[in-house]
C-alpha positions as CSV (number, residue, x, y, z in Angstrom):
1,X,15.9,-17.5,29.5
2,X,16.1,-17.1,25.7
3,X,18.7,-19.0,23.7
4,X,22.2,-17.7,23.9
5,X,21.5,-15.2,26.7
6,X,23.8,-16.6,29.5
7,X,26.8,-17.0,27.2
8,X,26.4,-13.6,25.7
9,X,25.6,-11.6,28.9
10,X,29.3,-11.3,29.8
11,X,30.6,-8.1,28.4
12,X,30.0,-4.9,30.2
13,X,29.1,-5.5,33.8
14,X,32.6,-4.4,34.8
15,X,32.9,-1.8,32.1
16,X,30.1,0.5,33.2
17,X,29.7,4.1,32.6
18,X,31.2,5.2,35.9
19,X,34.4,3.3,35.1
20,X,34.4,4.7,31.7
21,X,34.2,8.3,32.7
22,X,37.3,8.0,34.9
23,X,39.4,7.5,31.8
24,X,38.2,10.4,29.7
25,X,41.4,12.3,30.0
26,X,43.3,9.6,28.2
27,X,41.9,10.4,24.8
28,X,42.6,7.0,23.4
29,X,41.0,7.4,19.9
30,X,40.3,10.0,17.3
31,X,37.5,9.2,14.9
32,X,37.5,10.0,11.2
33,X,34.6,12.0,9.8
34,X,32.5,10.6,7.1
35,X,31.3,12.5,4.1
36,X,27.9,10.8,4.2
37,X,26.2,10.5,7.5
38,X,23.3,8.2,8.3
39,X,19.8,9.6,7.9
40,X,18.6,11.3,11.0
41,X,21.8,11.7,12.9
42,X,23.3,14.9,11.4
43,X,22.7,17.0,14.6
44,X,24.1,14.4,16.9
45,X,27.2,13.8,14.7
46,X,28.0,17.5,14.7
47,X,27.7,17.6,18.5
48,X,30.0,14.7,18.9
49,X,32.6,16.3,16.7
50,X,32.7,19.4,19.0
51,X,33.9,17.5,22.1
52,X,37.5,17.0,21.0
53,X,38.6,20.7,21.3
54,X,36.3,21.5,24.2
55,X,37.7,18.8,26.3
56,X,41.2,20.3,26.2
57,X,40.0,23.6,27.9
58,X,37.0,22.8,30.0
59,X,38.1,19.7,31.9
60,X,34.5,18.5,31.8
61,X,35.5,14.9,31.5
62,X,37.7,15.0,34.6
63,X,34.9,16.6,36.5
64,X,32.5,13.8,35.5
65,X,35.0,11.2,36.6
66,X,35.4,12.8,40.0
67,X,31.7,13.1,40.6
68,X,30.4,9.8,39.4
69,X,30.9,6.7,41.5
70,X,28.2,4.5,40.1
71,X,26.4,3.8,36.8
72,X,24.0,6.7,36.3
73,X,20.4,6.6,35.1
74,X,19.5,7.7,31.6
75,X,18.2,11.0,33.0
76,X,21.7,11.6,34.4
77,X,23.2,10.9,31.0
78,X,20.8,12.5,28.6
79,X,19.0,15.0,30.8
80,X,19.7,18.8,31.3
81,X,23.1,19.2,32.9
82,X,23.8,15.5,32.4
83,X,26.9,13.6,31.2
84,X,26.3,14.4,27.5
85,X,26.0,18.1,28.2
86,X,29.3,18.0,30.2
87,X,31.1,16.2,27.4
88,X,29.7,18.4,24.6
89,X,30.0,21.8,26.2
90,X,29.8,23.7,23.0
91,X,26.4,23.8,21.4
92,X,24.9,20.8,23.2
93,X,21.1,20.7,23.0
94,X,19.1,18.6,25.4
95,X,16.5,16.6,23.4
96,X,13.5,15.3,25.4
97,X,12.7,12.7,22.7
98,X,16.3,11.3,22.9
99,X,16.0,10.9,26.7
100,X,12.6,9.3,26.3
101,X,14.0,6.8,23.8
102,X,17.0,6.0,25.9
103,X,14.8,5.3,29.0
104,X,12.5,3.0,26.9
105,X,15.4,1.1,25.4
106,X,17.2,0.8,28.8
107,X,14.0,-0.5,30.4
108,X,13.6,-3.1,27.6
109,X,17.2,-4.3,28.2
110,X,16.7,-4.5,31.9
111,X,13.3,-6.2,31.8
112,X,14.3,-8.4,28.9
113,X,11.4,-7.3,26.6
114,X,11.1,-6.2,23.0
115,X,10.5,-2.5,22.1
116,X,9.4,-0.7,19.0
117,X,10.4,3.0,18.7
118,X,9.5,5.4,15.9
119,X,12.2,8.2,16.2
120,X,12.2,10.9,13.6
121,X,15.2,12.6,12.0
122,X,17.1,14.7,14.5
123,X,16.3,12.6,17.6
124,X,19.8,11.3,18.0
125,X,18.7,7.7,18.2
126,X,22.1,6.1,17.8
127,X,23.3,7.3,21.2
128,X,19.8,6.6,22.6
129,X,20.2,2.9,21.9
130,X,24.0,2.5,22.2
131,X,24.3,3.8,25.7
132,X,21.6,1.5,27.1
133,X,23.2,-1.4,25.2
134,X,26.5,-0.7,26.9
135,X,24.8,-0.4,30.3
136,X,23.0,-3.7,29.8
137,X,26.1,-5.8,30.5
138,X,25.1,-8.0,27.5
139,X,26.6,-8.8,24.1
140,X,24.4,-6.8,21.8
141,X,24.2,-6.9,18.0
142,X,23.5,-3.6,16.3
143,X,22.0,-4.2,12.8
144,X,21.8,-1.3,10.3
145,X,20.3,-0.9,6.9
146,X,23.6,0.1,5.1
147,X,27.3,-0.3,5.3
148,X,27.7,3.5,5.5
149,X,25.7,3.6,8.7
150,X,27.9,0.8,10.1
151,X,30.9,2.9,9.4
152,X,29.3,6.0,11.0
153,X,28.6,4.0,14.2
154,X,32.1,2.6,14.3
155,X,34.0,5.7,13.3
156,X,32.1,8.4,15.2
157,X,29.7,7.2,17.9
158,X,31.8,4.3,19.2
159,X,35.0,6.3,19.7
160,X,33.0,9.0,21.6
161,X,31.5,6.4,23.9
162,X,34.9,4.7,24.5
163,X,36.4,8.1,25.3
164,X,33.8,9.3,27.7
165,X,31.9,6.4,29.0
166,X,33.4,2.9,28.5
167,X,37.1,2.8,27.7
168,X,37.2,-1.0,27.8
169,X,34.3,-1.4,25.5
170,X,35.1,-3.8,22.7
171,X,33.3,-3.3,19.4
172,X,33.5,-5.2,16.1
173,X,32.2,-4.5,12.7
174,X,31.1,-7.5,10.7
175,X,30.4,-7.5,6.9
176,X,29.8,-10.1,4.3
177,X,32.9,-12.1,3.2
178,X,32.9,-10.6,-0.3
179,X,33.9,-7.3,1.3
180,X,37.3,-8.8,2.3
181,X,40.5,-9.6,0.4
182,X,41.5,-13.3,0.3
183,X,45.3,-13.5,0.9
184,X,45.5,-16.9,-0.6
185,X,44.0,-15.7,-3.9
186,X,46.2,-12.7,-3.9
187,X,49.4,-14.9,-3.5
188,X,48.1,-17.3,-6.2
189,X,47.4,-14.6,-8.7
190,X,50.8,-13.0,-8.0
191,X,52.5,-16.3,-8.8
192,X,50.4,-17.1,-11.8
193,X,49.1,-13.8,-13.2
194,X,45.7,-14.0,-14.9
195,X,45.2,-10.3,-15.5
196,X,43.4,-8.6,-18.4
197,X,45.1,-5.6,-19.7
198,X,47.2,-2.8,-18.2
199,X,44.4,-1.3,-16.2
200,X,43.8,-4.6,-14.3
201,X,47.5,-5.1,-13.8
202,X,47.8,-1.6,-12.3
203,X,44.8,-2.2,-10.0
204,X,46.3,-5.6,-8.9
205,X,49.6,-3.9,-8.0
206,X,47.7,-1.3,-5.9
207,X,45.8,-4.0,-4.1
208,X,48.9,-6.0,-3.4
209,X,50.6,-2.9,-1.9
210,X,47.5,-2.1,0.1
211,X,47.3,-5.7,1.5
212,X,50.7,-5.2,3.3
213,X,49.4,-2.1,5.1
214,X,45.7,-2.7,5.8
215,X,44.5,-4.0,9.1
216,X,41.1,-5.1,8.0
217,X,41.3,-6.1,4.3
218,X,38.0,-4.3,3.8
219,X,37.3,-3.4,0.2
220,X,35.8,0.0,1.3
221,X,39.4,1.2,1.8
222,X,40.1,0.9,-1.9
223,X,38.7,4.2,-3.2
224,X,40.2,3.6,-6.7
225,X,38.3,0.4,-7.2
226,X,35.0,0.8,-9.1
227,X,31.8,-0.8,-8.0
228,X,31.7,-3.1,-11.0
229,X,35.3,-4.2,-10.9
230,X,35.8,-7.6,-12.5
231,X,39.1,-8.1,-10.6
232,X,37.7,-7.9,-7.1
233,X,35.4,-11.0,-7.3
234,X,38.5,-13.0,-8.3
235,X,40.3,-11.8,-5.1
236,X,37.5,-11.7,-2.5
237,X,37.0,-14.1,0.4
238,X,33.6,-15.5,-0.6
239,X,32.5,-18.6,1.3
240,X,32.1,-20.5,-1.9
241,X,35.8,-20.4,-2.7
242,X,37.2,-20.5,0.9
243,X,39.0,-23.6,2.1
244,X,38.6,-22.7,5.7
245,X,41.1,-24.0,8.3
246,X,42.9,-26.0,5.6
247,X,44.1,-22.8,4.1
248,X,47.8,-21.9,4.7
249,X,46.7,-18.3,5.4
250,X,43.9,-19.1,7.8
251,X,45.3,-17.5,10.9
252,X,46.2,-14.2,9.2
253,X,43.0,-14.2,7.1
254,X,41.1,-11.0,7.3
255,X,37.8,-12.9,7.8
256,X,39.3,-15.0,10.5
257,X,40.5,-11.9,12.3
258,X,37.0,-10.3,11.9
259,X,35.4,-13.3,13.6
260,X,38.0,-13.3,16.4
261,X,37.3,-9.6,17.1
262,X,33.5,-10.4,17.1
263,X,34.0,-13.3,19.5
264,X,35.6,-10.9,22.0
265,X,33.3,-7.9,21.4
266,X,30.6,-6.5,23.6
267,X,28.9,-4.7,20.6
268,X,28.8,-6.2,17.2
269,X,27.8,-3.9,14.3
270,X,26.4,-5.7,11.3
271,X,24.0,-4.8,8.4
272,X,20.5,-6.4,7.9
273,X,21.8,-8.6,5.1
274,X,24.5,-10.2,7.2
275,X,22.1,-10.6,10.2
276,X,19.5,-12.5,8.2
277,X,22.1,-14.5,6.3
278,X,23.2,-15.7,9.8
279,X,19.7,-16.4,10.9
280,X,19.0,-18.4,7.7
281,X,22.1,-20.5,8.3
282,X,21.0,-21.2,11.9
283,X,17.6,-22.3,10.5
284,X,19.3,-24.8,8.2
285,X,21.7,-26.0,10.8
286,X,24.7,-24.9,8.7
287,X,26.4,-23.2,11.7
288,X,26.5,-19.5,12.0
289,X,28.3,-16.3,11.1
290,X,27.8,-14.3,14.3
291,X,29.0,-15.3,17.7
292,X,26.5,-15.9,20.6
293,X,24.4,-12.9,21.5
294,X,21.3,-12.2,23.6
295,X,19.9,-8.9,22.2
296,X,19.7,-7.1,18.9
297,X,18.9,-3.5,17.9
298,X,17.6,-3.0,14.4
299,X,18.2,0.6,13.1
300,X,16.1,1.4,10.0
301,X,13.9,-1.5,11.0
302,X,11.3,-0.9,8.4
303,X,13.4,-2.8,5.9
304,X,13.7,-6.1,7.7
305,X,10.7,-7.8,6.1
306,X,12.1,-7.5,2.6
307,X,15.6,-8.5,3.7
308,X,14.3,-11.5,5.7
309,X,12.2,-12.6,2.7
310,X,15.3,-12.7,0.5
311,X,17.4,-14.8,2.9
312,X,14.6,-17.3,3.9
313,X,13.9,-17.8,0.2
314,X,15.7,-19.8,-2.5
315,X,17.2,-18.4,-5.7
316,X,19.4,-19.4,-8.7
317,X,20.5,-17.3,-11.7
318,X,22.6,-17.7,-14.8
319,X,25.3,-15.8,-13.0
320,X,25.7,-18.5,-10.3
321,X,26.4,-21.2,-13.0
322,X,28.8,-18.9,-14.8
323,X,30.6,-18.2,-11.6
324,X,30.9,-21.9,-10.7
325,X,32.5,-22.6,-14.1
326,X,34.8,-19.6,-13.8
327,X,35.9,-20.5,-10.3
328,X,36.4,-24.1,-11.3
329,X,38.7,-23.1,-14.2
330,X,40.7,-20.8,-12.0
331,X,41.1,-23.5,-9.3
332,X,42.1,-26.2,-11.8
333,X,44.7,-23.9,-13.3
334,X,46.2,-22.8,-10.0
335,X,46.3,-26.4,-8.7
336,X,47.7,-27.7,-12.0
337,X,44.8,-30.1,-12.4
338,X,43.3,-28.6,-15.6
339,X,43.1,-31.8,-17.6
340,X,41.2,-31.6,-20.9
341,X,38.5,-33.8,-19.5
342,X,37.8,-31.4,-16.5
343,X,38.0,-28.3,-18.6
344,X,35.4,-29.8,-20.9
345,X,33.2,-30.3,-17.9
346,X,33.3,-26.6,-16.9
347,X,32.7,-25.6,-20.5
348,X,29.7,-27.9,-20.7
349,X,28.2,-26.2,-17.6
350,X,28.6,-22.8,-19.4
351,X,27.0,-24.1,-22.6
352,X,24.1,-26.0,-20.9
353,X,23.4,-23.0,-18.6
354,X,23.2,-20.6,-21.5
355,X,20.9,-22.9,-23.5
356,X,18.6,-23.3,-20.4
357,X,18.3,-19.7,-19.4
358,X,17.8,-18.6,-23.0
359,X,14.5,-20.5,-22.9
360,X,13.0,-17.8,-20.7
361,X,11.1,-14.9,-22.3
362,X,13.4,-12.1,-23.4
363,X,11.3,-9.3,-22.0
364,X,12.8,-7.5,-18.9
365,X,10.6,-7.7,-15.8
366,X,9.5,-9.9,-13.0
367,X,6.9,-12.6,-13.7
368,X,5.0,-15.2,-11.7
369,X,6.1,-18.8,-12.2
370,X,3.2,-20.8,-10.9
371,X,3.0,-24.6,-10.5
372,X,1.2,-24.9,-13.8
373,X,3.6,-22.6,-15.6
374,X,6.7,-24.5,-14.2
375,X,5.2,-27.8,-15.4
376,X,4.6,-26.4,-18.9
377,X,8.1,-24.9,-19.0
378,X,9.7,-28.2,-18.0
379,X,7.6,-30.1,-20.5
380,X,8.8,-27.8,-23.3
381,X,12.4,-27.6,-22.0
382,X,13.0,-30.9,-20.3
383,X,16.0,-31.7,-22.3
384,X,17.8,-28.4,-21.5
385,X,16.9,-28.8,-17.8
386,X,18.1,-32.4,-17.6
387,X,21.3,-31.6,-19.5
388,X,22.2,-28.7,-17.1
389,X,21.6,-30.9,-14.1
390,X,23.7,-33.7,-15.7
391,X,26.5,-31.2,-16.5
392,X,26.7,-30.3,-12.8
393,X,26.5,-34.0,-11.8
394,X,29.3,-34.8,-14.3
395,X,31.6,-32.2,-12.7
396,X,30.9,-33.6,-9.2
397,X,31.6,-37.2,-10.5
398,X,34.9,-36.2,-12.1
399,X,36.1,-34.4,-9.0
400,X,35.2,-37.4,-6.9
401,X,37.3,-39.6,-9.2
402,X,40.3,-37.3,-9.1
403,X,43.4,-38.8,-7.5
404,X,44.0,-35.5,-5.7
405,X,41.1,-34.0,-3.8
406,X,42.3,-30.6,-2.4
407,X,39.8,-28.6,-0.4
408,X,39.2,-26.3,-3.4
409,X,37.7,-29.1,-5.4
410,X,35.5,-30.3,-2.5
411,X,34.1,-26.8,-2.2
412,X,33.4,-26.6,-5.9
413,X,31.7,-30.0,-5.8
414,X,29.5,-28.9,-2.9
415,X,28.5,-25.7,-4.7
416,X,27.5,-27.8,-7.7
417,X,25.4,-30.1,-5.6
418,X,23.7,-27.1,-3.9
419,X,22.8,-25.7,-7.3
420,X,21.2,-29.0,-8.3
421,X,19.2,-29.0,-5.0
422,X,18.1,-25.4,-5.7
423,X,17.0,-26.3,-9.2
424,X,14.9,-29.2,-7.9
425,X,13.3,-27.0,-5.3
426,X,12.4,-24.2,-7.7
427,X,11.0,-26.5,-10.4
428,X,9.6,-29.5,-8.6
429,X,8.4,-28.3,-5.1
430,X,5.2,-26.7,-4.2
431,X,5.6,-25.2,-0.8
432,X,2.4,-23.4,0.3
433,X,4.1,-20.4,1.9
434,X,6.3,-19.6,-1.1
435,X,5.6,-17.6,-4.2
436,X,7.6,-18.8,-7.3
437,X,8.7,-16.2,-9.9
438,X,11.4,-15.4,-12.4
439,X,13.0,-12.1,-13.5
440,X,15.0,-11.0,-16.5
441,X,17.2,-8.0,-15.7
442,X,19.6,-6.9,-18.4
443,X,21.9,-9.9,-18.9
444,X,20.6,-11.8,-15.8
445,X,17.8,-14.3,-15.4
446,X,16.8,-15.1,-11.8
447,X,14.5,-17.8,-10.6
448,X,13.3,-17.6,-7.0
449,X,10.9,-18.8,-4.4
450,X,10.1,-16.2,-1.7
451,X,8.2,-16.7,1.5
452,X,4.7,-15.1,1.2
453,X,4.6,-14.4,4.9
454,X,7.8,-14.1,7.1
455,X,6.0,-13.2,10.3
456,X,5.9,-16.8,11.6
457,X,9.6,-17.3,10.7
458,X,10.6,-14.0,12.4
459,X,8.4,-14.9,15.4
460,X,10.1,-18.3,15.9
461,X,13.6,-17.6,14.8
462,X,14.0,-14.1,16.2
463,X,11.5,-12.8,18.7
464,X,11.1,-16.1,20.6
465,X,14.8,-16.9,20.5
466,X,16.1,-13.6,21.9
467,X,14.5,-11.9,24.8
468,X,15.3,-8.3,23.8
469,X,14.8,-7.0,20.2
470,X,14.7,-3.3,19.6
471,X,13.1,-2.0,16.4
472,X,13.7,1.6,15.6
473,X,13.2,3.8,12.5
474,X,11.7,7.1,11.5
475,X,9.0,5.2,9.6
476,X,7.2,2.5,11.5
477,X,3.7,3.8,12.2
478,X,0.7,4.1,9.9
479,X,-2.0,6.5,11.1
480,X,0.0,6.7,14.4
481,X,-0.3,3.0,15.1
482,X,2.2,0.1,14.9
483,X,-0.4,-2.6,13.9
484,X,1.1,-3.0,10.4
485,X,4.7,-3.6,11.6
486,X,3.6,-5.9,14.4
487,X,1.6,-8.1,12.0
488,X,4.2,-8.2,9.2
489,X,7.1,-8.9,11.6
490,X,5.4,-11.3,13.9
491,X,5.9,-9.2,17.0
492,X,3.3,-10.3,19.6
493,X,4.5,-8.5,22.8
494,X,6.5,-5.3,22.8
495,X,6.7,-1.9,24.4
496,X,6.0,0.7,21.7
497,X,6.4,4.5,21.5
498,X,6.2,7.2,18.9
499,X,8.5,10.0,19.9
500,X,7.6,13.7,19.3
501,X,9.5,15.3,16.4
502,X,12.5,17.4,16.9
503,X,11.8,19.6,14.0
504,X,9.1,22.2,13.5
505,X,7.7,20.8,10.3
506,X,4.9,23.4,10.2
507,X,7.5,26.1,9.8
508,X,10.2,24.2,7.9
509,X,8.2,22.4,5.2
510,X,5.3,23.2,2.9
511,X,3.4,20.3,1.3
512,X,2.0,21.3,-2.1
513,X,-0.9,19.2,-3.4
514,X,-2.0,20.6,-6.8
515,X,-5.8,20.5,-7.3
516,X,-6.0,20.5,-11.1
517,X,-3.9,17.4,-11.9
518,X,-5.5,14.6,-14.0
519,X,-5.9,11.2,-12.5
520,X,-2.6,9.3,-12.5
521,X,-4.1,6.7,-14.9
522,X,-5.2,9.4,-17.3
523,X,-3.2,9.7,-20.6
524,X,-2.7,13.4,-19.9
525,X,-1.1,13.0,-16.5
526,X,2.5,12.9,-17.7
527,X,2.2,16.1,-19.7
528,X,0.6,18.0,-16.8
529,X,3.1,16.5,-14.3
530,X,6.0,17.8,-16.5
531,X,4.4,21.3,-16.4
532,X,4.0,21.2,-12.6
533,X,7.6,20.0,-12.1
534,X,9.0,22.7,-14.3
535,X,7.2,25.4,-12.3
536,X,8.3,24.0,-9.0
537,X,11.9,23.8,-10.2
538,X,11.8,27.4,-11.2
539,X,10.6,28.4,-7.8
540,X,13.2,26.2,-6.0
541,X,16.0,27.1,-8.4
542,X,16.6,23.5,-9.0
543,X,18.0,21.9,-5.9
544,X,15.4,19.1,-6.1
545,X,14.8,15.3,-6.0
546,X,12.2,14.2,-8.5
547,X,11.2,10.7,-7.2
548,X,9.2,8.3,-9.3
549,X,7.4,5.0,-8.7
550,X,8.7,3.4,-11.9
551,X,11.6,3.6,-14.3
552,X,9.3,4.2,-17.3
553,X,7.7,7.2,-15.6
554,X,11.1,8.6,-14.6
555,X,12.5,8.3,-18.1
556,X,9.4,9.7,-19.7
557,X,9.3,12.8,-17.4
558,X,13.0,13.3,-17.8
559,X,12.7,13.4,-21.6
560,X,9.7,15.8,-21.4
561,X,11.6,18.2,-19.0
562,X,15.3,18.1,-20.0
563,X,15.0,20.6,-22.9
564,X,12.7,23.0,-21.0
565,X,14.9,23.9,-18.0
566,X,18.4,25.2,-17.6
567,X,19.2,23.4,-14.4
568,X,21.8,20.5,-14.4
569,X,19.7,17.4,-14.6
570,X,20.9,13.9,-13.4
571,X,19.2,10.6,-14.2
572,X,19.4,7.4,-12.1
573,X,21.1,4.7,-14.1
574,X,23.6,6.9,-15.9
575,X,26.2,6.5,-13.1
576,X,26.6,4.5,-9.8
577,X,24.3,5.7,-7.0
578,X,27.1,7.0,-4.8
579,X,28.6,9.0,-7.8
580,X,25.2,10.6,-8.6
581,X,24.7,11.6,-5.0
582,X,28.1,13.1,-4.7
583,X,27.6,14.9,-8.0
584,X,24.3,16.3,-6.8
585,X,25.8,17.6,-3.5
586,X,28.5,19.4,-5.4
587,X,26.5,20.9,-8.3
588,X,24.7,24.2,-7.9
589,X,21.0,24.0,-8.8
590,X,21.1,20.2,-9.5
591,X,18.0,18.2,-10.1
592,X,18.0,14.4,-9.7
593,X,15.5,12.1,-11.3
594,X,15.4,8.8,-9.4
595,X,13.4,5.8,-8.4
596,X,13.2,3.5,-5.3
597,X,16.8,3.4,-4.2
598,X,16.8,7.2,-3.6
599,X,13.6,7.2,-1.5
600,X,15.5,6.2,1.6
601,X,19.0,6.2,3.1
602,X,20.0,9.4,1.3
603,X,21.1,12.4,3.4
604,X,21.6,15.9,1.8
605,X,21.3,18.4,4.6
606,X,21.2,22.2,3.9
607,X,20.0,24.3,1.0
608,X,21.4,22.0,-1.7
609,X,18.2,19.9,-1.5
610,X,15.2,22.3,-1.1
611,X,12.5,20.5,-3.0
612,X,11.3,16.9,-3.1
613,X,8.7,16.1,-5.8
614,X,6.9,12.7,-5.8
615,X,4.9,11.7,-8.9
616,X,2.5,9.1,-7.5
617,X,1.5,7.5,-4.2
618,X,4.1,4.7,-4.0
619,X,1.8,1.7,-4.1
620,X,3.7,-1.5,-4.9
621,X,3.0,-2.8,-8.4
622,X,0.0,-5.1,-7.9
623,X,1.1,-7.5,-10.7
624,X,4.5,-8.1,-8.9
625,X,4.4,-11.8,-8.0
626,X,5.4,-11.3,-4.4
627,X,2.8,-8.5,-3.9
628,X,0.1,-10.4,-5.7
629,X,0.8,-13.5,-3.6
630,X,0.7,-11.6,-0.3
631,X,-2.5,-9.8,-1.4
632,X,-4.1,-13.2,-2.2
633,X,-3.0,-14.8,1.0
634,X,-4.7,-12.0,3.0
635,X,-7.9,-12.2,0.9
636,X,-8.0,-16.0,1.4
637,X,-8.0,-15.3,5.1
638,X,-11.0,-13.0,4.6
639,X,-9.0,-9.9,5.3
640,X,-8.9,-6.6,3.4
641,X,-5.5,-6.7,1.7
642,X,-5.8,-3.2,0.4
643,X,-6.2,-1.5,3.8
644,X,-4.1,-4.0,5.8
645,X,-1.1,-4.3,3.4
646,X,-1.1,-2.2,0.3
647,X,-2.0,1.2,1.9
648,X,0.3,0.8,4.9
649,X,3.2,-0.3,2.7
650,X,2.7,2.8,0.5
651,X,2.4,5.1,3.5
652,X,5.8,4.0,4.9
653,X,7.3,4.4,1.5
654,X,5.9,8.0,1.1
655,X,7.2,8.9,4.6
656,X,10.6,7.7,3.6
657,X,10.6,9.7,0.3
658,X,9.4,12.9,2.0
659,X,11.9,12.3,4.8
660,X,14.8,13.2,2.4
661,X,14.0,16.9,2.7
662,X,14.2,18.1,6.3
663,X,17.5,16.8,7.9
664,X,18.4,19.5,10.4
665,X,16.6,22.3,12.3
666,X,17.7,24.9,9.8
667,X,16.5,23.0,6.6
668,X,13.5,24.4,4.8
669,X,11.8,23.4,1.6
670,X,8.9,22.2,-0.5
671,X,7.3,18.8,-0.7
672,X,5.1,18.1,-3.7
673,X,2.8,15.2,-4.4
674,X,1.3,15.2,-7.9
675,X,-1.2,12.4,-7.2
676,X,-4.7,13.8,-6.4
677,X,-5.9,10.5,-4.9
678,X,-4.5,11.7,-1.6
679,X,-7.2,14.4,-1.7
680,X,-10.0,12.5,-3.4
681,X,-9.9,9.0,-2.0
682,X,-11.0,7.9,1.5
683,X,-7.6,6.2,2.1
684,X,-5.9,9.5,1.4
685,X,-6.8,10.5,5.0
686,X,-4.5,7.7,6.3
687,X,-1.6,9.1,4.3
688,X,-2.2,12.6,5.6
689,X,-2.6,11.4,9.2
690,X,0.7,9.4,8.9
691,X,2.8,12.4,7.7
692,X,4.3,15.0,10.0
693,X,2.3,18.2,10.5
694,X,3.5,19.9,7.4
695,X,1.8,23.2,6.3
696,X,-0.3,22.4,3.3
697,X,-1.4,24.3,0.2
698,X,-2.9,23.8,-3.3
699,X,-1.6,27.1,-4.7
700,X,1.7,27.7,-6.4
701,X,1.6,31.3,-5.2
702,X,2.0,30.0,-1.7
703,X,5.0,27.9,-2.8
704,X,6.5,31.1,-4.3
705,X,6.0,33.0,-1.1
706,X,7.4,30.2,1.1
707,X,10.5,29.9,-1.1
708,X,10.9,33.7,-1.2
709,X,10.9,34.0,2.5
């Protein structure tokens, strides 16, 4: 039996569906609707919302409770006339693909096997994995791509399940510590205010008032606080500044309470970042974040290679040194230990850090940092490197010599030591499975070592440790096969299934592939692309996403188009992502110009989004250090990196981008790809074979007729 299975398989054996249905009349919870629902669950969410009023008049729940005496099969839950139909009597629609997925996931839990399921938008996949998870009688972790999907699961799906199927079900949401308020910091700042200006003082007062009312301490409740707030990082519960059980507020700490809820939960809802942060901690024997569990479901599983690569890698930045100095100054002031000598130490870290990171090229971008390049850099900047390491060591030595050694100082000393270790690894190690690189982004300089291949790590740390791992997403197959995902993730044995689509893509979407576009590498491409985009926007009356594969291309096309159309244009980077998305939803005829972050996880159902235009096939930049290293590793093995890695990666990205358009059975619209390589090159057939069965055209007149109808 896999690690952790016996301890974690405790939760639901006495909380089965039959017992749950008996309590449906109690109506324990009411869920709060979210403005932004997760991709692919719009239909399901609306159906769940209907059950509240219907239950009052139909008595369907009471009938279920009387008729059921044992845990039903998935057919009895999801099939025609089943439990879901009885609970959602108004407008419920049986979906064969949802039943098929539920049966596959249920069987995987029962037989303790892994499963990979590609389930398109509209399948209702959250219930299709949540109900089997409940029936398994095991503690299951549900890992999602985003915090918003976490919230949807907890606020909509879970209350519905508790009301109709499992009233004793215990569910916990876990997020990273920086999402939570630290009560100790709040009290310290109230006693010794270190606030900057009236605006920060007002925000602090609101946070202090909120802290007396909130049950979770979760920053997401603070709607007035901006994403880039400088106050919140001084109040959050980050591990680096936490004193743990030695803190006077430990028992009432929001993070402590989150862990206590998770330790008692049957389902634990996390995001991919927290999951792999936990897995990386387990690898280094630094303990864990999550309690014991025996099975995990990854929703939006196509993202896990990139997230795992981040957490199994190493990284430092100028920001980490600045934060260490800042946190040390604050701690010394609050503890009344800010001697001139210690304050000089923190200032020295700031100065040495700035000198060191200024030695990197000033051009923005990501660049390789090979063994030879690191050796040359150290030869040219050895003094700055050594002085930064010595500044850290000096702080640790001074803390060690202090007469008082409160936990805050020990934590700071440990952070300083870890930074020195990271510096040594990044500049003086040469691990074969790592690619070393640096990036300059605005005011930040980042140095990193990223695993070239995480498949072996995932195989050993995930798929061999836990006997049931479910991978699901709308984009997992390339050319109808799971080979790419299996190879990249290290999945050797798994049941796999591609579910039939719930939407009639041939009727709902038209794919426009212009035939007279220049090659994407041609100097005339941008001008002709601007002309095509303008014509498409006129036909769709705005209401479009224009998605680009690079910021430079996005900005160039935006400048070429903005004076030639009357539609409200929005540009990524001019406001936070969430603000832009909300503005787009509420602006008639809006057009959004965006790059990678809007290719997935964005849901705009209805007529407001009626056109998605993609400039180029989304191949990863071949000069990117991580991409280049992965290509070389495959070539060194005698494999075709282009067909085995670069094409499949681009296929999944294109499927994600096009997936923004059709979100419900009533959505209609135009998809446009301005890159003629999909028609000219042999590999274009793989892209076409991987997309849904859209109706296709090369004529703008067909686009006009489609939009007119």
